[in-house]
GUZAFI-240588 format. One record per residue (C-alpha): residue in one letter; x, y, z. Coordinates in steps of 0.2 Angstrom, whole numbers. Layout:
GUZAFI-240588
<pt><code>A</code><u>X</u><v>Y</v><w>Z</w></pt>
...
This chain:
GUZAFI-240588
<pt><code>M</code><u>31</u><v>-50</v><w>-109</w></pt>
<pt><code>R</code><u>22</u><v>-37</v><w>-97</w></pt>
<pt><code>E</code><u>13</u><v>-29</v><w>-112</w></pt>
<pt><code>T</code><u>3</u><v>-46</v><w>-114</w></pt>
<pt><code>E</code><u>-3</u><v>-45</v><w>-96</w></pt>
<pt><code>G</code><u>-15</u><v>-30</v><w>-100</w></pt>
<pt><code>L</code><u>-6</u><v>-17</v><w>-90</w></pt>
<pt><code>Q</code><u>-14</u><v>0</v><w>-94</w></pt>
<pt><code>A</code><u>-3</u><v>13</v><w>-85</w></pt>
<pt><code>L</code><u>14</u><v>7</v><w>-89</w></pt>
<pt><code>G</code><u>22</u><v>16</v><w>-103</w></pt>
<pt><code>K</code><u>9</u><v>29</v><w>-105</w></pt>
<pt><code>K</code><u>7</u><v>47</v><w>-99</w></pt>
<pt><code>A</code><u>1</u><v>47</v><w>-81</w></pt>
<pt><code>E</code><u>-17</u><v>51</v><w>-78</w></pt>
<pt><code>Y</code><u>-19</u><v>57</v><w>-60</w></pt>
<pt><code>K</code><u>-36</u><v>55</v><w>-52</w></pt>
<pt><code>S</code><u>-43</u><v>69</v><w>-41</w></pt>
<pt><code>D</code><u>-49</u><v>58</v><w>-27</w></pt>
<pt><code>Y</code><u>-47</u><v>40</v><w>-20</w></pt>
<pt><code>A</code><u>-46</u><v>28</v><w>-35</w></pt>
<pt><code>P</code><u>-42</u><v>10</v><w>-31</w></pt>
<pt><code>E</code><u>-48</u><v>6</v><w>-48</w></pt>
<pt><code>V</code><u>-31</u><v>12</v><w>-55</w></pt>
<pt><code>L</code><u>-21</u><v>-3</v><w>-47</w></pt>
<pt><code>E</code><u>-15</u><v>-16</v><w>-59</w></pt>
<pt><code>T</code><u>-6</u><v>-33</v><w>-56</w></pt>
<pt><code>F</code><u>5</u><v>-44</v><w>-66</w></pt>
<pt><code>E</code><u>9</u><v>-62</v><w>-64</w></pt>
<pt><code>N</code><u>23</u><v>-67</v><w>-51</w></pt>
<pt><code>R</code><u>36</u><v>-77</v><w>-61</w></pt>
<pt><code>H</code><u>42</u><v>-85</v><w>-44</w></pt>
<pt><code>P</code><u>26</u><v>-90</v><w>-34</w></pt>
<pt><code>D</code><u>35</u><v>-104</v><w>-26</w></pt>
<pt><code>N</code><u>49</u><v>-93</v><w>-18</w></pt>
<pt><code>D</code><u>46</u><v>-83</v><w>-3</w></pt>
<pt><code>Y</code><u>54</u><v>-66</v><w>-6</w></pt>
<pt><code>W</code><u>50</u><v>-48</v><w>0</w></pt>
<pt><code>V</code><u>44</u><v>-34</v><w>-12</w></pt>
<pt><code>K</code><u>46</u><v>-17</v><w>-4</w></pt>
<pt><code>F</code><u>39</u><v>0</v><w>-9</w></pt>
<pt><code>N</code><u>43</u><v>17</v><w>-1</w></pt>
<pt><code>C</code><u>33</u><v>32</v><w>-5</w></pt>
<pt><code>P</code><u>41</u><v>47</v><w>4</w></pt>
<pt><code>E</code><u>29</u><v>60</v><w>-3</w></pt>
<pt><code>F</code><u>12</u><v>53</v><w>2</w></pt>
<pt><code>T</code><u>-2</u><v>66</v><w>6</w></pt>
<pt><code>S</code><u>-20</u><v>65</v><w>11</w></pt>
<pt><code>L</code><u>-32</u><v>77</v><w>19</w></pt>
<pt><code>C</code><u>-38</u><v>78</v><w>37</w></pt>
<pt><code>P</code><u>-56</u><v>74</v><w>36</w></pt>
<pt><code>I</code><u>-60</u><v>87</v><w>50</w></pt>
<pt><code>T</code><u>-50</u><v>102</v><w>45</w></pt>
<pt><code>G</code><u>-46</u><v>99</v><w>27</w></pt>
<pt><code>Q</code><u>-28</u><v>102</v><w>30</w></pt>
<pt><code>P</code><u>-15</u><v>92</v><w>21</w></pt>
<pt><code>D</code><u>-6</u><v>78</v><w>30</w></pt>
<pt><code>F</code><u>11</u><v>72</v><w>24</w></pt>
<pt><code>A</code><u>19</u><v>55</v><w>26</w></pt>
<pt><code>E</code><u>31</u><v>42</v><w>20</w></pt>
<pt><code>I</code><u>21</u><v>26</v><w>16</w></pt>
<pt><code>R</code><u>31</u><v>10</v><w>17</w></pt>
<pt><code>I</code><u>23</u><v>-6</v><w>9</w></pt>
<pt><code>S</code><u>32</u><v>-23</v><w>11</w></pt>
<pt><code>Y</code><u>24</u><v>-39</v><w>5</w></pt>
<pt><code>I</code><u>28</u><v>-57</v><w>1</w></pt>
<pt><code>P</code><u>19</u><v>-61</v><w>-16</w></pt>
<pt><code>A</code><u>9</u><v>-76</v><w>-21</w></pt>
<pt><code>V</code><u>2</u><v>-77</v><w>-39</w></pt>
<pt><code>R</code><u>-1</u><v>-58</v><w>-43</w></pt>
<pt><code>M</code><u>10</u><v>-43</v><w>-40</w></pt>
<pt><code>V</code><u>6</u><v>-25</v><w>-40</w></pt>
<pt><code>E</code><u>13</u><v>-15</v><w>-54</w></pt>
<pt><code>S</code><u>23</u><v>0</v><w>-47</w></pt>
<pt><code>K</code><u>16</u><v>14</v><w>-58</w></pt>
<pt><code>S</code><u>-2</u><v>10</v><w>-55</w></pt>
<pt><code>L</code><u>3</u><v>9</v><w>-36</w></pt>
<pt><code>K</code><u>10</u><v>27</v><w>-38</w></pt>
<pt><code>L</code><u>-5</u><v>33</v><w>-46</w></pt>
<pt><code>Y</code><u>-16</u><v>25</v><w>-33</w></pt>
<pt><code>L</code><u>-6</u><v>32</v><w>-18</w></pt>
<pt><code>F</code><u>-7</u><v>49</v><w>-27</w></pt>
<pt><code>S</code><u>-26</u><v>48</v><w>-27</w></pt>
<pt><code>F</code><u>-26</u><v>51</v><w>-9</w></pt>
<pt><code>R</code><u>-20</u><v>69</v><w>-11</w></pt>
<pt><code>N</code><u>-38</u><v>76</v><w>-11</w></pt>
<pt><code>H</code><u>-45</u><v>62</v><w>0</w></pt>
<pt><code>G</code><u>-50</u><v>65</v><w>18</w></pt>
<pt><code>D</code><u>-46</u><v>51</v><w>30</w></pt>
<pt><code>F</code><u>-37</u><v>49</v><w>47</w></pt>
<pt><code>H</code><u>-19</u><v>42</v><w>46</w></pt>
<pt><code>E</code><u>-24</u><v>25</v><w>53</w></pt>
<pt><code>D</code><u>-38</u><v>24</v><w>40</w></pt>
<pt><code>C</code><u>-26</u><v>28</v><w>26</w></pt>
<pt><code>V</code><u>-14</u><v>14</v><w>31</w></pt>
<pt><code>N</code><u>-28</u><v>1</v><w>33</w></pt>
<pt><code>I</code><u>-37</u><v>6</v><w>17</w></pt>
<pt><code>I</code><u>-21</u><v>4</v><w>7</w></pt>
<pt><code>M</code><u>-17</u><v>-13</v><w>15</w></pt>
<pt><code>K</code><u>-35</u><v>-19</v><w>12</w></pt>
<pt><code>D</code><u>-35</u><v>-13</v><w>-6</w></pt>
<pt><code>L</code><u>-19</u><v>-22</v><w>-10</w></pt>
<pt><code>I</code><u>-25</u><v>-38</v><w>-1</w></pt>
<pt><code>R</code><u>-40</u><v>-38</v><w>-12</w></pt>
<pt><code>L</code><u>-30</u><v>-34</v><w>-28</w></pt>
<pt><code>M</code><u>-16</u><v>-47</v><w>-26</w></pt>
<pt><code>E</code><u>-20</u><v>-59</v><w>-12</w></pt>
<pt><code>P</code><u>-2</u><v>-59</v><w>-6</w></pt>
<pt><code>K</code><u>5</u><v>-72</v><w>6</w></pt>
<pt><code>Y</code><u>9</u><v>-58</v><w>18</w></pt>
<pt><code>I</code><u>9</u><v>-39</v><w>18</w></pt>
<pt><code>E</code><u>12</u><v>-24</v><w>30</w></pt>
<pt><code>V</code><u>9</u><v>-6</v><w>28</w></pt>
<pt><code>T</code><u>17</u><v>8</v><w>38</w></pt>
<pt><code>G</code><u>13</u><v>27</v><w>38</w></pt>
<pt><code>L</code><u>26</u><v>39</v><w>45</w></pt>
<pt><code>F</code><u>16</u><v>54</v><w>46</w></pt>
<pt><code>T</code><u>24</u><v>71</v><w>49</w></pt>
<pt><code>P</code><u>20</u><v>80</v><w>65</w></pt>
<pt><code>R</code><u>5</u><v>91</v><w>65</w></pt>
<pt><code>G</code><u>0</u><v>100</v><w>81</w></pt>
<pt><code>G</code><u>16</u><v>94</v><w>89</w></pt>
<pt><code>I</code><u>13</u><v>75</v><w>88</w></pt>
<pt><code>S</code><u>17</u><v>63</v><w>74</w></pt>
<pt><code>I</code><u>7</u><v>47</v><w>71</w></pt>
<pt><code>H</code><u>15</u><v>31</v><w>64</w></pt>
<pt><code>P</code><u>1</u><v>18</v><w>61</w></pt>
<pt><code>Y</code><u>6</u><v>0</v><w>56</w></pt>
<pt><code>A</code><u>-6</u><v>-13</v><w>49</w></pt>
<pt><code>N</code><u>-1</u><v>-31</v><w>43</w></pt>
<pt><code>Y</code><u>-10</u><v>-47</v><w>37</w></pt>
<pt><code>G</code><u>-4</u><v>-65</v><w>34</w></pt>
<pt><code>R</code><u>-14</u><v>-77</v><w>24</w></pt>
<pt><code>P</code><u>-26</u><v>-87</v><w>37</w></pt>
<pt><code>G</code><u>-21</u><v>-104</v><w>41</w></pt>
<pt><code>T</code><u>-3</u><v>-103</v><w>35</w></pt>
<pt><code>K</code><u>14</u><v>-99</v><w>42</w></pt>
<pt><code>Y</code><u>11</u><v>-81</v><w>35</w></pt>
<pt><code>E</code><u>-3</u><v>-79</v><w>48</w></pt>
<pt><code>E</code><u>9</u><v>-83</v><w>61</w></pt>
<pt><code>L</code><u>22</u><v>-71</v><w>54</w></pt>
<pt><code>A</code><u>9</u><v>-57</v><w>55</w></pt>
<pt><code>A</code><u>5</u><v>-61</v><w>73</w></pt>
<pt><code>Y</code><u>24</u><v>-61</v><w>77</w></pt>
<pt><code>R</code><u>28</u><v>-45</v><w>67</w></pt>
<pt><code>L</code><u>14</u><v>-36</v><w>75</w></pt>
<pt><code>Q</code><u>19</u><v>-41</v><w>93</w></pt>
<pt><code>Q</code><u>37</u><v>-36</v><w>89</w></pt>
<pt><code>H</code><u>33</u><v>-20</v><w>79</w></pt>
<pt><code>D</code><u>43</u><v>-5</v><w>85</w></pt>
<pt><code>L</code><u>48</u><v>9</v><w>74</w></pt>
């Protein structure tokens, strides 16, 4: 079934990009678009580079979303997240870029992305971004979860 959806990465040897590569993201059809349900991904080995010093930043990236018509394929998501390894951006930028790329890709009902970055210089940063489809209950959910957000 999935092979008829034009997925390129699934089942093939992984080709890792050397810098930020949103083009590797792929989707497949949600077989249950009328149901509201959570899809959650956890990437405990995310790395990017500090845009000022070039030093590596390490994080756990958590992605949770309520799908609409399209869903992100997990291997392509892994390759996409790996593409940040040599990419220089601040923690907050990484989290927002990931969220916005996934919104463009899937147009989910709701999505949230959290970055649990390890301490560097004695301080850790945990950016959180979310989105709910405008004019729907998911927009209200986004406002509520943002107000109630607490790690």
